DRENTORKOL-3810 file (N, C-alpha, C; in nm, 4 decimals):
REM DRENTORKOL-3810
@n.u->-2.4455; n.v->-3.7961; n.w->4.3450; ca.u->-2.4734; ca.v->-3.9456; ca.w->4.2879; c.u->-2.4044; c.v->-3.9086; c.w->4.2585
@n.u->-2.3066; n.v->-3.8943; n.w->4.2614; ca.u->-2.1824; ca.v->-3.9487; ca.w->4.1668; c.u->-2.0298; c.v->-3.9911; c.w->4.3587
@n.u->-2.1144; n.v->-3.8987; n.w->4.4213; ca.u->-2.0502; ca.v->-3.9564; ca.w->4.5386; c.u->-2.0982; c.v->-4.1080; c.w->4.6216
@n.u->-2.1982; n.v->-4.1191; n.w->4.5334; ca.u->-2.2748; ca.v->-4.2863; ca.w->4.5734; c.u->-2.1731; c.v->-4.3305; c.w->4.5350
@n.u->-2.2190; n.v->-4.3277; n.w->4.4324; ca.u->-2.1706; ca.v->-4.4343; ca.w->4.3078; c.u->-2.0409; c.v->-4.4886; c.w->4.3383
@n.u->-1.9280; n.v->-4.3712; n.w->4.3540; ca.u->-1.8230; ca.v->-4.4161; ca.w->4.4764; c.u->-1.8250; c.v->-4.4879; c.w->4.6009
@n.u->-1.9213; n.v->-4.4423; n.w->4.6504; ca.u->-1.9114; ca.v->-4.5076; ca.w->4.7825; c.u->-1.9611; c.v->-4.6965; c.w->4.7030
@n.u->-2.0298; n.v->-4.6596; n.w->4.6530; ca.u->-2.0903; ca.v->-4.8050; ca.w->4.5909; c.u->-1.9707; c.v->-4.9019; c.w->4.5465
@n.u->-1.9060; n.v->-4.7789; n.w->4.4593; ca.u->-1.7964; ca.v->-4.9482; ca.w->4.3544; c.u->-1.7347; c.v->-4.9745; c.w->4.5144
@n.u->-1.6353; n.v->-4.8811; n.w->4.6356; ca.u->-1.5502; ca.v->-4.9442; ca.w->4.6824; c.u->-1.6532; c.v->-5.0259; c.w->4.7945
@n.u->-1.7397; n.v->-4.9963; n.w->4.8423; ca.u->-1.8606; ca.v->-5.0725; ca.w->4.9205; c.u->-1.7131; c.v->-5.1985; c.w->4.9855
@n.u->-1.7152; n.v->-5.2918; n.w->4.8769; ca.u->-1.6411; ca.v->-5.4542; ca.w->4.9916; c.u->-1.4700; c.v->-5.3811; c.w->5.0281
@n.u->-1.4357; n.v->-5.2690; n.w->4.9543; ca.u->-1.3168; ca.v->-5.2232; ca.w->5.0553; c.u->-1.3408; c.v->-5.0496; c.w->5.1893
@n.u->-1.4786; n.v->-5.0504; n.w->5.1715; ca.u->-1.4318; ca.v->-4.9907; ca.w->5.2995; c.u->-1.3690; c.v->-5.0258; c.w->5.4776
@n.u->-1.4420; n.v->-5.1845; n.w->5.4399; ca.u->-1.4058; ca.v->-5.2778; ca.w->5.6091; c.u->-1.2470; c.v->-5.2871; c.w->5.6119
@n.u->-1.1792; n.v->-5.3313; n.w->5.5365; ca.u->-1.0855; ca.v->-5.3611; ca.w->5.4764; c.u->-0.9310; c.v->-5.2164; c.w->5.4794
@n.u->-0.9862; n.v->-5.1304; n.w->5.4659; ca.u->-0.8776; ca.v->-5.0579; ca.w->5.4076; c.u->-0.8451; c.v->-4.9476; c.w->5.5269
@n.u->-0.7531; n.v->-4.8896; n.w->5.6634; ca.u->-0.7585; ca.v->-4.8538; ca.w->5.7426; c.u->-0.7192; c.v->-4.7360; c.w->5.7267
@n.u->-0.6511; n.v->-4.6585; n.w->5.6528; ca.u->-0.6880; ca.v->-4.5154; ca.w->5.6351; c.u->-0.7649; c.v->-4.4165; c.w->5.5607
@n.u->-0.7627; n.v->-4.3628; n.w->5.7236; ca.u->-0.9367; ca.v->-4.2702; ca.w->5.6950; c.u->-0.8692; c.v->-4.1662; c.w->5.6360
@n.u->-0.7586; n.v->-4.1515; n.w->5.5926; ca.u->-0.7112; ca.v->-4.0242; ca.w->5.4395; c.u->-0.7099; c.v->-4.0968; c.w->5.3195
@n.u->-0.6959; n.v->-4.2523; n.w->5.2872; ca.u->-0.7517; ca.v->-4.2871; ca.w->5.1899; c.u->-0.8659; c.v->-4.2807; c.w->5.1106
@n.u->-0.9411; n.v->-4.3040; n.w->5.2239; ca.u->-1.0791; ca.v->-4.3152; ca.w->5.2212; c.u->-1.1600; c.v->-4.0858; c.w->5.1822
@n.u->-1.0899; n.v->-4.0604; n.w->5.2166; ca.u->-1.1447; ca.v->-3.9390; ca.w->5.2336; c.u->-1.0655; c.v->-3.9030; c.w->5.0652
@n.u->-1.0349; n.v->-3.9466; n.w->5.0429; ca.u->-0.9313; ca.v->-3.9254; ca.w->4.9253; c.u->-1.0634; c.v->-3.9630; c.w->4.7840
@n.u->-1.0524; n.v->-4.0409; n.w->4.8301; ca.u->-1.2154; ca.v->-4.1203; ca.w->4.7186; c.u->-1.3189; c.v->-4.0114; c.w->4.7111
@n.u->-1.3462; n.v->-3.8999; n.w->4.7790; ca.u->-1.4342; ca.v->-3.8072; ca.w->4.7799; c.u->-1.3913; c.v->-3.6655; c.w->4.7587
@n.u->-1.2194; n.v->-3.6352; n.w->4.7723; ca.u->-1.2832; ca.v->-3.4919; ca.w->4.8391; c.u->-1.1357; c.v->-3.4617; c.w->4.7900
@n.u->-1.0605; n.v->-3.3587; n.w->4.7165; ca.u->-0.9172; ca.v->-3.3268; ca.w->4.7964; c.u->-0.8387; c.v->-3.2639; c.w->4.9306
@n.u->-0.7567; n.v->-3.3115; n.w->4.9006; ca.u->-0.6445; ca.v->-3.2255; ca.w->5.0618; c.u->-0.5348; c.v->-3.2403; c.w->4.9813
@n.u->-0.5092; n.v->-3.0572; n.w->5.0753; ca.u->-0.3601; ca.v->-2.9962; ca.w->5.0514; c.u->-0.2768; c.v->-3.0709; c.w->5.0516
@n.u->-0.1307; n.v->-3.1181; n.w->4.9914; ca.u->-0.0136; ca.v->-3.1639; ca.w->5.0310; c.u->0.0419; c.v->-3.0789; c.w->5.1507
@n.u->0.0580; n.v->-2.9359; n.w->5.1197; ca.u->0.0666; ca.v->-2.8621; ca.w->5.2953; c.u->-0.0324; c.v->-2.7933; c.w->5.3040
@n.u->-0.0998; n.v->-2.8287; n.w->5.4096; ca.u->-0.2199; ca.v->-2.7531; ca.w->5.4708; c.u->-0.1908; c.v->-2.5583; c.w->5.5411
@n.u->-0.2088; n.v->-2.5411; n.w->5.4928; ca.u->-0.1545; ca.v->-2.3728; ca.w->5.5139; c.u->-0.2090; c.v->-2.3147; c.w->5.4170
@n.u->-0.3711; n.v->-2.2897; n.w->5.5288; ca.u->-0.5190; ca.v->-2.2096; ca.w->5.4788; c.u->-0.5032; c.v->-2.0572; c.w->5.3645
@n.u->-0.4233; n.v->-1.9781; n.w->5.3711; ca.u->-0.3749; ca.v->-1.9132; ca.w->5.3289; c.u->-0.3428; c.v->-1.8979; c.w->5.1448
@n.u->-0.2237; n.v->-1.9938; n.w->5.1633; ca.u->-0.1328; ca.v->-2.1080; ca.w->5.0717; c.u->-0.3012; c.v->-2.1722; c.w->4.9281
@n.u->-0.3640; n.v->-2.2432; n.w->5.0608; ca.u->-0.4251; ca.v->-2.2943; ca.w->4.9662; c.u->-0.5444; c.v->-2.2971; c.w->4.9038
@n.u->-0.5451; n.v->-2.1278; n.w->4.9685; ca.u->-0.6861; ca.v->-2.0654; ca.w->4.9255; c.u->-0.6779; c.v->-2.0032; c.w->4.8601
@n.u->-0.5332; n.v->-1.9997; n.w->4.8482; ca.u->-0.4669; ca.v->-1.8128; ca.w->4.6946; c.u->-0.4725; c.v->-1.9874; c.w->4.5815
@n.u->-0.3914; n.v->-2.0873; n.w->4.6212; ca.u->-0.4292; ca.v->-2.1903; ca.w->4.4776; c.u->-0.5644; c.v->-2.1776; c.w->4.4466
@n.u->-0.6447; n.v->-2.2075; n.w->4.5112; ca.u->-0.7866; ca.v->-2.2540; ca.w->4.4841; c.u->-0.8240; c.v->-2.1641; c.w->4.4051
@n.u->-0.8412; n.v->-1.9823; n.w->4.4263; ca.u->-0.8744; ca.v->-1.8790; ca.w->4.4091; c.u->-0.8482; c.v->-1.8655; c.w->4.2714
@n.u->-0.6594; n.v->-1.8818; n.w->4.2531; ca.u->-0.5493; ca.v->-1.8496; ca.w->4.1227; c.u->-0.7003; c.v->-1.9425; c.w->3.9957
@n.u->-0.6688; n.v->-2.1076; n.w->4.0424; ca.u->-0.7085; ca.v->-2.2002; ca.w->3.9793; c.u->-0.8328; c.v->-2.1095; c.w->3.8728
@n.u->-0.9198; n.v->-2.1511; n.w->3.9946; ca.u->-1.0285; ca.v->-2.1329; ca.w->3.9290; c.u->-1.0511; c.v->-1.9368; c.w->3.8530
@n.u->-0.9653; n.v->-1.8884; n.w->3.8713; ca.u->-0.9869; ca.v->-1.7622; ca.w->3.7968; c.u->-0.8972; c.v->-1.7350; c.w->3.7346
@n.u->-0.7816; n.v->-1.9296; n.w->3.6857; ca.u->-0.7525; ca.v->-1.8897; ca.w->3.5590; c.u->-0.8438; c.v->-2.0158; c.w->3.4314
@n.u->-0.9563; n.v->-2.0547; n.w->3.5157; ca.u->-1.0271; ca.v->-2.1515; ca.w->3.4735; c.u->-1.1238; c.v->-2.0559; c.w->3.3856
@n.u->-1.1856; n.v->-1.9355; n.w->3.4913; ca.u->-1.2979; ca.v->-1.8869; ca.w->3.4449; c.u->-1.2713; c.v->-1.8019; c.w->3.3284
@n.u->-1.1449; n.v->-1.7460; n.w->3.3310; ca.u->-1.0721; ca.v->-1.6523; ca.w->3.2053; c.u->-1.0515; c.v->-1.6866; c.w->3.1089
@n.u->-1.0365; n.v->-1.8802; n.w->3.1014; ca.u->-0.9955; ca.v->-1.9887; ca.w->2.9946; c.u->-1.1779; c.v->-1.9542; c.w->2.9276
@n.u->-1.2184; n.v->-2.0480; n.w->2.9518; ca.u->-1.2889; ca.v->-2.0558; ca.w->2.9619; c.u->-1.4513; c.v->-1.9155; c.w->2.9476
@n.u->-1.4216; n.v->-1.8411; n.w->3.0017; ca.u->-1.5092; ca.v->-1.6742; ca.w->2.9852; c.u->-1.3850; c.v->-1.6419; c.w->2.8111
@n.u->-1.2831; n.v->-1.6368; n.w->2.7776; ca.u->-1.2654; ca.v->-1.6037; ca.w->2.7142; c.u->-1.3325; c.v->-1.7309; c.w->2.5084
@n.u->-1.2879; n.v->-1.8451; n.w->2.5260; ca.u->-1.3670; ca.v->-1.9440; ca.w->2.4002; c.u->-1.5355; c.v->-1.9333; c.w->2.3655
@n.u->-1.5788; n.v->-1.8873; n.w->2.5590; ca.u->-1.7141; ca.v->-1.8161; ca.w->2.4788; c.u->-1.7656; c.v->-1.6996; c.w->2.4754
@n.u->-1.6628; n.v->-1.6225; n.w->2.4448; ca.u->-1.6524; ca.v->-1.4806; ca.w->2.4321; c.u->-1.7284; c.v->-1.4889; c.w->2.2924
@n.u->-1.7151; n.v->-1.2922; n.w->2.2494; ca.u->-1.8484; ca.v->-1.3143; ca.w->2.1269; c.u->-1.7519; c.v->-1.2821; c.w->2.0578
@n.u->-1.6077; n.v->-1.2459; n.w->2.0492; ca.u->-1.4992; ca.v->-1.1793; ca.w->1.9726; c.u->-1.4939; c.v->-1.2993; c.w->1.9399
@n.u->-1.4319; n.v->-1.4552; n.w->2.0855; ca.u->-1.4037; ca.v->-1.5850; ca.w->1.9770; c.u->-1.5413; c.v->-1.6752; c.w->1.9488
@n.u->-1.6492; n.v->-1.6652; n.w->1.9790; ca.u->-1.7276; ca.v->-1.7747; ca.w->1.9457; c.u->-1.7940; c.v->-1.6903; c.w->1.7174
@n.u->-1.7606; n.v->-1.5601; n.w->1.7259; ca.u->-1.7957; ca.v->-1.5568; ca.w->1.5835; c.u->-1.6849; c.v->-1.5682; c.w->1.5350
@n.u->-1.5668; n.v->-1.5741; n.w->1.6111; ca.u->-1.4154; ca.v->-1.6233; ca.w->1.4567; c.u->-1.4607; c.v->-1.7625; c.w->1.5024
@n.u->-1.5026; n.v->-1.8893; n.w->1.5458; ca.u->-1.5419; ca.v->-2.0101; ca.w->1.5370; c.u->-1.4576; c.v->-2.0895; c.w->1.6037
@n.u->-1.4390; n.v->-2.1357; n.w->1.7176; ca.u->-1.3022; ca.v->-2.1620; ca.w->1.8114; c.u->-1.2923; c.v->-2.3859; c.w->1.6959
@n.u->-1.1616; n.v->-2.3928; n.w->1.6894; ca.u->-1.1164; ca.v->-2.4963; ca.w->1.5730; c.u->-1.1325; c.v->-2.6069; c.w->1.6590
@n.u->-1.1845; n.v->-2.6368; n.w->1.7169; ca.u->-1.2422; ca.v->-2.7532; ca.w->1.7848; c.u->-1.3346; c.v->-2.8025; c.w->1.8961
@n.u->-1.4018; n.v->-2.8765; n.w->1.9480; ca.u->-1.4871; ca.v->-2.8682; ca.w->2.0623; c.u->-1.4399; c.v->-2.8237; c.w->2.1709
@n.u->-1.2148; n.v->-2.8471; n.w->2.2078; ca.u->-1.2016; ca.v->-2.7787; ca.w->2.3061; c.u->-1.2349; c.v->-2.8895; c.w->2.4077
@n.u->-1.1967; n.v->-3.0944; n.w->2.3791; ca.u->-1.2335; ca.v->-3.1343; ca.w->2.4965; c.u->-1.1226; c.v->-3.1057; c.w->2.6085
@n.u->-1.0233; n.v->-3.1198; n.w->2.5400; ca.u->-0.8610; ca.v->-3.1249; ca.w->2.6292; c.u->-0.8573; c.v->-3.2207; c.w->2.6971
@n.u->-0.9518; n.v->-3.3238; n.w->2.7390; ca.u->-0.9109; ca.v->-3.3814; ca.w->2.7595; c.u->-0.9969; c.v->-3.5678; c.w->2.7313
@n.u->-0.9029; n.v->-3.6718; n.w->2.7307; ca.u->-1.0158; ca.v->-3.7963; ca.w->2.6036; c.u->-1.1117; c.v->-3.8696; c.w->2.7165
@n.u->-1.1029; n.v->-3.8581; n.w->2.7942; ca.u->-1.3033; ca.v->-3.8864; ca.w->2.8671; c.u->-1.3479; c.v->-3.7975; c.w->2.9033
@n.u->-1.3864; n.v->-3.6628; n.w->2.8898; ca.u->-1.4494; ca.v->-3.5625; ca.w->2.8411; c.u->-1.4867; c.v->-3.5901; c.w->2.7335
@n.u->-1.4188; n.v->-3.7362; n.w->2.5709; ca.u->-1.5055; ca.v->-3.6924; ca.w->2.4921; c.u->-1.5657; c.v->-3.8481; c.w->2.4317
@n.u->-1.4358; n.v->-3.9014; n.w->2.4681; ca.u->-1.4811; ca.v->-4.1004; ca.w->2.4579; c.u->-1.6265; c.v->-4.1353; c.w->2.5388
@n.u->-1.6287; n.v->-4.1471; n.w->2.6104; ca.u->-1.7012; ca.v->-4.1862; ca.w->2.7291; c.u->-1.8384; c.v->-4.1089; c.w->2.7167
@n.u->-1.8496; n.v->-3.9943; n.w->2.6744; ca.u->-2.0087; ca.v->-4.0203; ca.w->2.6579; c.u->-1.9835; c.v->-3.9650; c.w->2.4932
@n.u->-1.9332; n.v->-3.9720; n.w->2.4469; ca.u->-1.9884; ca.v->-4.0111; ca.w->2.2535; c.u->-2.0267; c.v->-4.1771; c.w->2.2946
@n.u->-1.9400; n.v->-4.2477; n.w->2.3733; ca.u->-2.0271; ca.v->-4.3843; ca.w->2.3641; c.u->-2.1693; c.v->-4.3610; c.w->2.3991
@n.u->-2.1889; n.v->-4.3164; n.w->2.5446; ca.u->-2.3088; ca.v->-4.2721; ca.w->2.5564; c.u->-2.3683; c.v->-4.2566; c.w->2.4458
@n.u->-2.4082; n.v->-4.1768; n.w->2.3767; ca.u->-2.4443; ca.v->-4.1074; ca.w->2.3220; c.u->-2.4652; c.v->-4.2487; c.w->2.1894
@n.u->-2.3560; n.v->-4.3054; n.w->2.1466; ca.u->-2.4528; ca.v->-4.4431; ca.w->2.0375; c.u->-2.4342; c.v->-4.5322; c.w->2.0839
@n.u->-2.4770; n.v->-4.5922; n.w->2.2534; ca.u->-2.5347; ca.v->-4.7159; ca.w->2.2835; c.u->-2.7701; c.v->-4.7331; c.w->2.3564
@n.u->-2.7167; n.v->-4.5255; n.w->2.3833; ca.u->-2.8410; ca.v->-4.4672; ca.w->2.4845; c.u->-2.9530; c.v->-4.4600; c.w->2.3440
@n.u->-3.0676; n.v->-4.5125; n.w->2.4249; ca.u->-3.1173; ca.v->-4.4859; ca.w->2.3019; c.u->-3.2272; c.v->-4.3727; c.w->2.3594
@n.u->-3.1818; n.v->-4.2293; n.w->2.2573; ca.u->-3.2088; ca.v->-4.1044; ca.w->2.3280; c.u->-3.2597; c.v->-4.0295; c.w->2.2049
@n.u->-3.4090; n.v->-4.0759; n.w->2.2037; ca.u->-3.4919; ca.v->-3.9784; ca.w->2.0787; c.u->-3.4398; c.v->-3.8969; c.w->1.9693
@n.u->-3.4728; n.v->-3.9178; n.w->1.8972; ca.u->-3.4261; ca.v->-3.8391; ca.w->1.7857; c.u->-3.2752; c.v->-3.8386; c.w->1.7706
@n.u->-3.1752; n.v->-3.8500; n.w->1.8185; ca.u->-3.1055; ca.v->-3.8734; ca.w->1.8109; c.u->-3.0151; c.v->-3.9146; c.w->1.6907
@n.u->-2.8528; n.v->-3.8124; n.w->1.5952; ca.u->-2.8212; ca.v->-3.8223; ca.w->1.5029; c.u->-2.7346; c.v->-3.9596; c.w->1.5624
@n.u->-2.6159; n.v->-3.9089; n.w->1.3872; ca.u->-2.5217; ca.v->-3.9565; ca.w->1.3803; c.u->-2.3886; c.v->-3.9813; c.w->1.5491
@n.u->-2.3298; n.v->-4.0616; n.w->1.6338; ca.u->-2.2430; ca.v->-4.0374; ca.w->1.6822; c.u->-2.0615; c.v->-3.9080; c.w->1.6404
@n.u->-2.0085; n.v->-3.9309; n.w->1.5372; ca.u->-1.9827; ca.v->-3.9013; ca.w->1.4861; c.u->-1.8173; c.v->-3.9694; c.w->1.5275
@n.u->-1.8808; n.v->-4.0593; n.w->1.4902; ca.u->-1.7053; ca.v->-4.1350; ca.w->1.5736; c.u->-1.5708; c.v->-4.1210; c.w->1.4321
@n.u->-1.6098; n.v->-4.0201; n.w->1.3262; ca.u->-1.5330; ca.v->-3.9938; ca.w->1.2211; c.u->-1.4021; c.v->-3.9467; c.w->1.2371
@n.u->-1.4996; n.v->-3.8081; n.w->1.3917; ca.u->-1.4305; ca.v->-3.7306; ca.w->1.4174; c.u->-1.3422; c.v->-3.8125; c.w->1.6010
@n.u->-1.3954; n.v->-3.8625; n.w->1.6612; ca.u->-1.3421; ca.v->-3.8994; ca.w->1.7779; c.u->-1.2301; c.v->-3.8936; c.w->1.8363
@n.u->-1.0982; n.v->-3.9420; n.w->1.7197; ca.u->-1.0181; ca.v->-3.9610; ca.w->1.7538; c.u->-0.9533; c.v->-3.8242; c.w->1.7335
@n.u->-1.0294; n.v->-3.6896; n.w->1.7358; ca.u->-0.9378; ca.v->-3.5989; ca.w->1.7543; c.u->-0.9226; c.v->-3.5203; c.w->1.8743
@n.u->-1.0268; n.v->-3.5618; n.w->1.9769; ca.u->-1.0587; ca.v->-3.4953; ca.w->2.0494; c.u->-0.9218; c.v->-3.6343; c.w->2.1901
@n.u->-0.9036; n.v->-3.7299; n.w->2.1544; ca.u->-0.8384; ca.v->-3.8167; ca.w->2.2175; c.u->-0.6801; c.v->-3.8002; c.w->2.1282
@n.u->-0.6431; n.v->-3.8685; n.w->2.0476; ca.u->-0.5046; ca.v->-3.8051; ca.w->2.0136; c.u->-0.4189; c.v->-3.7010; c.w->2.0896
@n.u->-0.5405; n.v->-3.5664; n.w->2.0268; ca.u->-0.5439; ca.v->-3.4144; ca.w->2.0595; c.u->-0.4723; c.v->-3.3616; c.w->2.2197
@n.u->-0.5114; n.v->-3.4178; n.w->2.2824; ca.u->-0.5293; ca.v->-3.4007; ca.w->2.4846; c.u->-0.4374; c.v->-3.5650; c.w->2.4635
@n.u->-0.3153; n.v->-3.6426; n.w->2.4063; ca.u->-0.3138; ca.v->-3.6760; ca.w->2.4727; c.u->-0.1177; c.v->-3.7179; c.w->2.4097
@n.u->-0.1330; n.v->-3.6275; n.w->2.2774; ca.u->0.0097; ca.v->-3.5758; ca.w->2.2842; c.u->0.0096; c.v->-3.4320; c.w->2.2838
@n.u->-0.0945; n.v->-3.3283; n.w->2.2814; ca.u->-0.0151; ca.v->-3.1921; ca.w->2.4077; c.u->-0.0280; c.v->-3.2775; c.w->2.4952
@n.u->-0.0639; n.v->-3.3426; n.w->2.5830; ca.u->0.0149; ca.v->-3.3165; ca.w->2.7151; c.u->0.1217; c.v->-3.3976; c.w->2.7284
@n.u->0.1551; n.v->-3.4815; n.w->2.6181; ca.u->0.3120; ca.v->-3.5584; ca.w->2.6167; c.u->0.3921; c.v->-3.3966; c.w->2.6130
@n.u->0.3583; n.v->-3.3340; n.w->2.5019; ca.u->0.3991; ca.v->-3.2674; ca.w->2.4149; c.u->0.4894; c.v->-3.1374; c.w->2.5512
@n.u->0.2902; n.v->-3.1297; n.w->2.6362; ca.u->0.3696; ca.v->-3.0203; ca.w->2.7599; c.u->0.4672; c.v->-3.1167; c.w->2.8479
@n.u->0.3813; n.v->-3.2082; n.w->2.8965; ca.u->0.5742; ca.v->-3.2436; ca.w->2.9236; c.u->0.6711; c.v->-3.2453; c.w->2.9263
@n.u->0.7023; n.v->-3.2951; n.w->2.8164; ca.u->0.8295; ca.v->-3.2479; ca.w->2.7440; c.u->0.8561; c.v->-3.1368; c.w->2.8046
@n.u->0.7883; n.v->-3.0179; n.w->2.7514; ca.u->0.8717; ca.v->-2.9129; ca.w->2.7810; c.u->0.8507; c.v->-2.8586; c.w->2.9200
@n.u->0.7697; n.v->-2.9319; n.w->3.0144; ca.u->0.8060; ca.v->-2.8776; ca.w->3.1365; c.u->0.8762; c.v->-2.9667; c.w->3.2070
@n.u->0.9598; n.v->-3.0961; n.w->3.1540; ca.u->1.1225; ca.v->-3.0992; ca.w->3.1785; c.u->1.2038; c.v->-3.0686; c.w->3.1210
@n.u->1.2272; n.v->-3.0155; n.w->3.0422; ca.u->1.2586; ca.v->-2.9589; ca.w->2.9850; c.u->1.3442; c.v->-2.7730; c.w->3.0249
@n.u->1.2210; n.v->-2.7166; n.w->3.1042; ca.u->1.2260; ca.v->-2.6148; ca.w->3.1648; c.u->1.2738; c.v->-2.7102; c.w->3.3100
@n.u->1.2151; n.v->-2.7442; n.w->3.3470; ca.u->1.3498; ca.v->-2.7584; ca.w->3.4674; c.u->1.4576; c.v->-2.8373; c.w->3.4545
@n.u->1.4974; n.v->-2.8708; n.w->3.3561; ca.u->1.5947; ca.v->-2.8608; ca.w->3.3598; c.u->1.6993; c.v->-2.7411; c.w->3.3799
@n.u->1.6404; n.v->-2.6499; n.w->3.2732; ca.u->1.7258; ca.v->-2.5412; ca.w->3.2373; c.u->1.7448; c.v->-2.4323; c.w->3.3353
@n.u->1.6406; n.v->-2.4694; n.w->3.4896; ca.u->1.6072; ca.v->-2.3598; ca.w->3.6347; c.u->1.7571; c.v->-2.4587; c.w->3.7205
@n.u->1.8454; n.v->-2.3360; n.w->3.7594; ca.u->1.9024; ca.v->-2.4348; ca.w->3.8401; c.u->1.8191; c.v->-2.5020; c.w->3.9307
@n.u->1.9158; n.v->-2.5588; n.w->4.0512; ca.u->1.8159; ca.v->-2.6387; ca.w->4.0985; c.u->1.8660; c.v->-2.6100; c.w->4.2739
END
């Protein structure tokens, strides 16, 4: 359904945009360097790390101690759904908890900024 919505959204652009690669990029990813083995390893490692982190977050040991927050990690992951909850007629819904809404917006922005600065600092220390 998401791909259909993307298609509908860009409907006026399909005829005017000549680049087939850009059209494809609206729907799926593509590697910067096409080497199947390296690309496969990249996908395996990325998924492995994601699964390990998600598995750790939802493990019994971590769940029993309780996470510090809901782990939105991305402002869009929290704000959009929270807004939808606020405006949609969900039967029996409670409040949308706007008092907490700044944490999953500011936290990832600050964390991402700090992470970017840390990466730049490490890159400057690394020999070129």
